[in-house]
N, C-alpha and C positions, 0 to 999 in steps of 0.2 A: 455161842450156842448154849452151854451150861450154866453161864451166868443169866440169861435170857430165860431159860427154863425155871430158874430158881427165883428170878423177879418174878415171875407170873405164879410160880406156887406159892409166894409169899401174900401175893394179892388176894389170891382166892381164898388162901386162909384168914388173912384179915377182913375181907368180905362175908365169909361163913361166920366168923366170931361177931362181926359187927350186926348180922342178920340175927344171929343166935341173942345178941343183948338186946335188940330194937325190939318193942321201947323199954326203956328202964326209967321212965318218968312220964308225968302228966301230958297227953297231947291236947292242943288246942284247936279246935275247930271252928275256923272263922266263917259266920252265918250272915253276909253283906244284906242281910232281909231284915224287916221288923219282926219282934216277936209276935208268934201266933200268924204269920203269913204261910203260904201253900209250902216253900223251900223251907222256913224255920221248923216246921212241924214234922217234915220228912227229916231233915237234918238231925233231930231229938229224937224219932224213933230209930233212925240207923243207929245214934251213941248208943242208945239204950240195950240194943242188940250185939252192938260189935264190940263193947268195952269188954265184956267179959271174954270175948275170942281173944281178944289183942292183949288182955293180961295187964291193962292200965287204965284209969280213968281217963275221960275223954270230955274235956270243957266245952259248951259251946259258949262261943264270945259272938254277939250280934252287934255287928257294924253297920248298920243302914246307912242310908246318905249318898249322894251322888248318881242315885240309879245305880246302886252296887260298887261303884268306882273306887268309894273310900276303903272298904273292908278287902276289896280285890286287890288293890296296891296294898295294903298291909301286909298282906301274904307276900305278894311280889319280893318285897322289901326283905322279907325275914330269913332266918338262916336254912338253907336246904338240907336239914337235917332231920325232917319227917317228923317233927314236934310241932308243927304249925303248918295247919291246912285249910283247905279254903272248900267250903262247900257251894258249889255255884251251879246257876242254871245257865240255858241257852242266851242268857242276859249277858253274857259275856262275848259273845260273836254277835252282839248287835253293838257294841260300845263303837268299835270303828264308824260303823256306818250310822250312828246316830248322833254321836258326842266326840270330843275332842279326848282322846285319852292317852296316857304316855307309855303302854302296855300292849303288847300282842299276846292273844290266847293260847298260842303255840309256842313262840321262841321265850317268852318270859315264864313259864309256868311249864309243871311237870305233869302230863296227865296220870292220875292214878286209876281211876275207876269211875264207870258210869255208875249209875243207882238207880233211876226210876225215870219215868215219861209219865205225862198226865195232859190233860186237856182243860179248854175254858168252860164256863157254862154262861150262856145269858140269861140274867134273870130278873124279873120286875117284881114289884110288891104284889101280893095278891089282891089287894083292895082296886087294883086298876081293871079296868072293864075289858080286859083282854087276857085269851088263854094261848091263842096260837100267835105265831111269827106274823101271819099275814093279817090278823086284829090288831095287834102292835102296831104294825106298821101305817094300817088305816088309822088308828086311834093318833098316833104322832103325827099324822099329816091334819088330821083334823083339828088338832091344839098345838099349832106351831108355837114353838119358842116355848115349851113349857116341860120338855124333857130332858133330864139332865143323865150323864151317864158317867160315872165315876171309874176310873181307870188310873192304875198307878203309873206316875210319871218316869221315863227314862227306862224302862222294861218291855218284854214284848207284849205285856197287857194292854199297853195304849195302842199297839199297832193292831192287836184283833178288834180293839173298840173303834179306831179309826176304818179298818176294813171293813167291820160288820156295817158301819154306816154307808159306806160306800155301796156295799154289795146289796145291801137290804133296800135302801132309798128312804130309810126311816127319817124323820125331822127329829134330830135330837142334838145337844151340845156336851161336848165331851169336856170333862174337869179332870186336869190331871190331880192325882193323891199320891203322898208321899208312900203310901200303904194300901193295903186292900183293907186291913183293920181300922186303919182312921177312918176309911169311908163308912163302914158300916153302920155307925151310930146315925150318919146323915141318911143312910138308906131306911134304917128302920123308923126314922122321925120323918121320915117323906120328903126331905129336902133334896133327895137323891130319887130317881126313877129306874136308874138301869145301872146294873154291876155287872163284871165278868169274873166271877171267883171260881176257882178250882173246887173237884168234889169234896177234897180235903178240909176245905173251910167254911163248906157250904151243906154238907149232907145234912147235918141236923139243924140247919136254919129250914131248910125245904122239908123236913119230915116234921118239924114244926109249926109248918103252915106260914112261916115267915118270909118266903119268897118262893116265887113261882119260876120255875127254869123254861125258857122257849126251848132252847137249843143246846147241845154240847159240841164243841168242834174236833172231837175224837173220829176217827173213821168208822168206828162201831159202838154201840151204846153200851154206857156203862154199866156193870155188873150189879151196882147198888144203887143205881137210879135206871132202871129197864124203860121206865115210861116216858123218859127224855128222849125225844128225836134227834139223831144227827144234824148237822149243818146239812149236810148232802141229801137228807130225807125231807128237809123243807125248801130246798131248793138253792141252797146254796154252797155249794161243792167245792168254791174255792176259798172258803173258810174251814176247811177240814186242816186245822193246824193242831199240832201238839208240843208240848215243850219238855226238856230233859232237864236234869240235874245230875251233877255227880262230883267228884272229889278230885282236885288240883293241888299240887304244892309249888313250893319255889323251883324255879327252873334252877338243874343241876343235884337234883336230889339221887342220891346213890341207887341204881338198880336193883339191889338187893331189898334195900328198904321199902322202895316202890313196890317190888313182886311181893314181899310180905303183905304190905298192906291190901294190895289188888285182892290177893288170896284169900285174906280174911272177910274183906267186904262181900267178894263173892259167893264163899261159905255162909254168910249172914243172909243175903238176900235168896238164896235158894232153902233155907230154912224153912219149913211148915208155917212155924210160929209167924217168921217175919212176913210170909206172904199172906197169909190170912190178915195180920194187922194191915199191910199195904191196901190189900183189895177193899177192906172196909171203909178208908180212906179216900178212894179212888185213884191209888198208884198203882203202876204197872213195873214190876222188877226189870232192870236194865243192866244184864251181867256181861262181861267182856274182859278184854286183856287191856294193857295200857297203849298197847298200840293199836287194839281197836278203837279205843276212845279218842286216841289222836287223830287217826284217819276221820272219825266222826264229827270231830270239831271243824276239822280242814273240809268236809262236805257241807257243814252247815253253815259257813260262813257267809258263801255267796249266796245260799237260798235264803238268808234273813236278810241279806242286805238288797236282793231284789223286791222285796216286801217291804221293807224302808223306803224304796225307790217308788213303788206303787203306790203307798199311802200318803207319801211326800211330809211324814214326822220327822220332826228334828227336834234334839233336845241339847241344849249348850248349857 
């Protein structure tokens, strides 16, 4: 018994020492999205405010491709020491439903902390002679085969686009893009007539009169875009969809390191400066424990699997 107690004490001291010394070098945050995309914007905002609290630089490493699978797999294969982390959205729970992947969101990763939630906008060019959803649907039917909708392939955005087409009855053709920023030049150039950005990447576009939002998929109106009706308000309650983002690490991360990161992220999200910055970008802080995050992911997997089944979207 004395030996067992001694061993437990040694482990506790080692854990405390590790937590005190972590981090001792640069942390890499892999972002499996294109630069300038909503998740990239949020990741960089988090890094800006988190690094001073954690005491070491945090480098954002964009690894887009494969609908987030390339960057996600990179972190899965990394050392579980807390120096390689993943900033991921609900896209990770879509992987098993939409495409063949060799990882499991829970078994192959360590949940560290949730970060935020946000929603999508359905936006059209201001030049289109339609200002409401009803007018847009009528216009699309009067001009069949002329309305193109750009949505990011292999992510929730293309599910939202497909679900919008199903629920609204609009006559449009969905075109997969590698990222939302890749579609923007085509939207501004008139080759794309519909996009579904998040507030974080489109508030300035809307305020500059370059995009006209028909609706937002959140349960309530956005504080920065109060004039935009919700999907429920325009008669599409089943399009009430939000997505989240959070930080994961490789499976097997030490619990003391996870707890230290979680506490620092939650502290960052609770700061007035961070909350104000997030609100201006249309993000909602989402705090919680690693256990909360794990439970949330487990609940999200069947929810999005059902949306995949309903839309019939596949991605190979």
